[in-house]
C-alpha positions as CSV (number, residue, x, y, z in Angstrom):
1,M,-15.4,-2.2,10.7
2,Y,-12.1,-1.1,9.3
3,S,-10.0,2.1,9.0
4,L,-8.3,2.2,5.7
5,I,-4.7,4.0,5.3
6,L,-4.2,4.8,1.9
7,L,-0.7,5.7,1.2
8,N,-0.7,8.5,-1.5
9,G,2.3,10.9,-0.6
10,G,4.8,9.7,-3.0
11,I,6.4,11.9,-5.6
12,G,7.4,9.1,-7.8
13,T,10.5,10.7,-9.2
14,R,11.3,7.2,-11.3
15,V,8.3,7.5,-13.3
16,G,9.8,10.8,-14.5
17,A,6.5,12.9,-14.8
18,E,6.0,16.4,-13.9
19,Q,3.7,15.7,-11.2
20,P,3.0,13.0,-8.6
21,K,2.7,9.6,-10.4
22,Q,-1.0,8.8,-8.6
23,F,-2.1,11.7,-10.7
24,L,-1.1,10.2,-13.9
25,K,-3.7,8.9,-16.2
26,I,-4.1,5.1,-17.2
27,N,-6.8,4.6,-19.7
28,G,-8.5,8.0,-18.7
29,L,-8.5,7.8,-15.3
30,P,-6.1,9.2,-12.7
31,I,-4.1,6.1,-10.9
32,L,-5.2,7.2,-7.6
33,V,-8.9,6.7,-8.5
34,Y,-8.7,2.9,-9.3
35,S,-7.9,2.3,-5.6
36,L,-10.6,4.6,-4.2
37,A,-13.2,3.2,-6.5
38,V,-12.5,-0.5,-5.3
39,I,-12.5,0.5,-1.4
40,D,-15.9,2.3,-2.0
41,R,-17.2,-0.9,-2.9
42,V,-16.2,-2.7,0.3
43,A,-18.7,-2.5,3.0
44,E,-16.3,-3.3,5.8
45,I,-14.5,-0.2,5.4
46,G,-15.7,2.6,7.3
47,E,-13.4,5.4,6.3
48,V,-10.3,6.3,4.5
49,I,-7.1,8.1,6.1
50,M,-5.2,9.4,2.8
51,N,-1.8,11.2,2.9
52,Y,-0.9,13.7,0.2
53,P,2.4,15.0,-1.1
54,P,3.2,18.4,0.4
55,G,1.6,21.3,-1.6
56,W,-0.9,18.8,-3.5
57,R,-3.9,18.8,-1.0
58,P,-6.1,20.9,-3.6
59,N,-5.5,18.4,-6.2
60,V,-6.6,15.5,-4.0
61,E,-9.6,17.4,-2.9
62,K,-10.7,18.3,-6.4
63,L,-10.2,14.5,-7.4
64,L,-12.4,13.5,-4.5
65,S,-15.2,15.5,-5.6
66,D,-14.6,14.9,-9.5
67,Y,-15.0,11.4,-9.0
68,A,-17.7,11.4,-6.3
69,V,-15.8,9.3,-3.8
70,K,-18.3,8.0,-1.1
71,K,-16.2,6.9,1.7
72,P,-15.3,9.6,4.4
73,V,-12.1,10.8,3.7
74,T,-9.6,12.3,6.2
75,L,-6.5,13.8,4.5
76,V,-3.0,14.1,6.4
77,E,0.1,15.6,4.7
78,A,2.8,13.0,3.9
79,G,6.0,12.5,6.1
80,D,9.5,12.2,5.0
81,T,9.2,8.4,4.7
82,R,6.5,5.7,4.0
83,H,7.1,4.7,7.6
84,A,6.5,8.2,9.0
85,S,3.5,8.8,7.0
86,V,2.0,5.5,8.5
87,A,2.8,6.8,12.0
88,A,1.1,10.1,11.1
89,M,-2.1,8.7,9.8
90,L,-2.5,5.9,12.7
91,P,-4.0,8.4,15.2
92,H,-6.8,9.4,12.7
93,C,-8.0,5.9,12.3
94,S,-11.3,5.5,14.3
95,F,-11.6,1.7,14.2
96,D,-9.7,-1.1,16.1
97,D,-8.5,-2.6,13.0
98,V,-6.6,-1.2,10.1
99,I,-6.1,-2.0,6.2
100,I,-3.4,-0.4,4.6
101,H,-3.3,-0.1,0.9
102,E,-1.0,2.3,-1.4
103,A,-2.2,4.1,-4.4
104,A,0.7,3.2,-6.5
105,R,-1.1,-0.5,-6.8
106,P,-4.2,0.6,-8.9
107,L,-4.8,-2.9,-10.1
108,V,-6.1,-3.9,-6.9
109,V,-9.5,-5.7,-6.8
110,R,-12.2,-5.9,-4.4
111,E,-11.3,-9.6,-3.5
112,D,-7.9,-8.5,-2.4
113,F,-9.5,-6.8,0.6
114,T,-12.2,-9.1,1.5
115,D,-9.7,-12.0,1.2
116,L,-7.8,-9.9,4.0
117,I,-10.9,-9.4,5.8
118,A,-12.1,-13.1,6.0
119,S,-8.8,-14.2,7.2
120,P,-9.2,-15.2,11.0
121,E,-5.7,-13.9,11.6
122,Q,-5.4,-10.5,13.2
123,N,-2.4,-9.2,11.1
124,V,-2.2,-10.3,7.6
125,S,-0.3,-9.2,4.6
126,Q,-0.7,-10.3,0.9
127,M,2.6,-11.8,-0.5
128,L,3.9,-13.5,-3.6
129,E,6.4,-16.3,-4.3
130,V,9.5,-14.9,-5.5
131,P,9.9,-16.2,-9.2
132,F,13.5,-15.6,-9.6
133,T,16.6,-16.6,-8.0
134,V,18.2,-14.3,-5.3
135,A,21.8,-14.1,-3.9
136,P,23.4,-12.5,-0.8
137,V,26.1,-10.3,-2.1
138,D,28.8,-7.8,-0.8
139,P,28.1,-4.6,-2.6
140,E,31.3,-2.9,-1.8
141,S,33.7,-6.0,-3.0
142,G,31.3,-6.9,-5.7
143,L,31.5,-10.7,-4.3
144,V,28.4,-13.3,-4.1
145,T,28.7,-14.4,-0.5
146,G,26.4,-17.4,-0.1
147,S,23.0,-18.7,-1.4
148,I,19.3,-18.2,-0.3
149,D,16.5,-20.8,-0.5
150,R,13.8,-18.5,-2.2
151,S,11.1,-20.8,-1.0
152,L,11.6,-19.0,2.4
153,L,11.1,-15.6,0.9
154,R,8.1,-13.9,0.0
155,N,7.5,-10.4,-2.3
156,V,5.6,-8.3,0.1
157,Q,2.4,-6.9,-1.3
158,L,-0.4,-4.6,-0.3
159,P,-3.1,-4.5,1.0
160,Q,-2.3,-5.5,4.6
161,K,-4.4,-5.6,7.9
162,F,-3.6,-5.2,11.2
163,T,-5.2,-4.9,14.9
164,K,-4.5,-1.0,15.4
165,A,-3.2,-1.4,18.8
166,H,-0.5,-3.9,17.4
167,L,0.4,-1.5,14.6
168,A,0.5,1.5,17.1
169,D,2.7,-0.3,19.4
170,A,5.2,-1.4,16.7
171,H,5.5,2.1,15.3
172,A,6.3,3.2,18.9
173,K,8.9,0.7,19.6
174,A,10.4,1.5,16.1
175,A,10.4,5.4,17.1
176,E,12.5,4.5,20.4
177,S,15.0,2.4,18.7
178,G,15.4,4.7,15.6
179,V,14.7,2.2,13.2
180,V,12.6,2.9,10.0
181,F,10.8,0.1,8.0
182,T,10.0,0.3,4.4
183,E,6.6,-1.7,5.2
184,D,4.5,-2.8,8.0
185,A,4.1,-6.6,8.1
186,T,7.8,-6.8,9.0
187,L,7.5,-4.0,11.2
188,V,4.9,-5.6,13.2
189,A,6.3,-9.3,13.0
190,T,9.8,-7.7,14.3
191,S,8.0,-6.1,17.3
192,G,7.0,-9.7,18.5
193,Y,3.5,-10.0,16.9
194,R,2.3,-12.8,14.9
195,V,1.9,-11.8,11.4
196,A,0.5,-14.3,8.8
197,F,0.4,-14.0,4.8
198,I,-1.9,-15.0,2.2
199,N,-1.3,-15.4,-1.5
200,G,-1.5,-12.2,-3.4
201,R,-1.7,-11.5,-7.1
202,D,0.8,-10.7,-9.6
203,A,-1.3,-8.3,-11.6
204,N,-1.4,-6.0,-8.0
205,F,2.0,-4.6,-8.7
206,K,3.5,-1.4,-7.7
207,I,3.7,1.2,-10.4
208,T,7.2,2.6,-9.9
209,T,8.9,3.1,-13.3
210,K,7.5,4.3,-17.0
211,T,7.3,0.5,-17.9
212,D,4.9,0.0,-15.0
213,V,2.7,2.6,-16.3
214,L,2.6,1.3,-19.6
215,L,2.0,-2.3,-18.3
216,A,-0.8,-1.1,-16.0
217,S,-2.6,0.8,-18.9
218,Y,-2.7,-2.5,-20.8
219,L,-4.0,-4.8,-17.8
220,S,-6.3,-2.2,-16.5
221,Q,-8.5,-2.7,-19.6
222,E,-9.8,-5.9,-18.1
223,I,-10.7,-4.0,-14.8
224,D,-14.2,-2.3,-14.6
225,V,-13.7,0.1,-11.8
226,T,-17.4,0.7,-11.9
227,D,-18.4,-2.9,-11.4
228,E,-20.7,-3.5,-8.3
């Protein structure tokens, strides 16, 4: 069985709403509900550890009740960073293996989780090929400094799965060195553990801007969150 860490602590200032973006509705459902509905149908997930923005716990509790979320949910107040939030939620995980997802990716489907679970690797992240050209630059001088082979790069997605002990040790090492990571696959790999990747889906994107909300509203019409 797996503990699922669901990152839900962002404010989403770039979306420009008067509330955290995970409470915005796309096609009548709050963004957060999409992930929870899919998670509820993954038998291998035994519990959800979810954070919330400071001051928004009552809203999250009401949503969990209104939409009859079946998995047991433990709520933890969000930290100052994504990195800090994962570190704070880890001690609440009851199982030896952990999956991390984020509410800002509402177009996740059941297979995104089951493909990770089916992988024989202990630590795995969904990732996508980078479809555009990238280049190293010097921001201060405004100069291009070389080239990068994009075939050696991947766009890191969620969900990801880890052995809890590896993830906890990686966070402990980062705390000792004062380093903050923006996601956990590179954190665990940098700590010396083997981390694999599997191909993700381009529809499983993170909602960051108003344009993303519009795109998700269109694409979500193809997803039935009640599908068994």
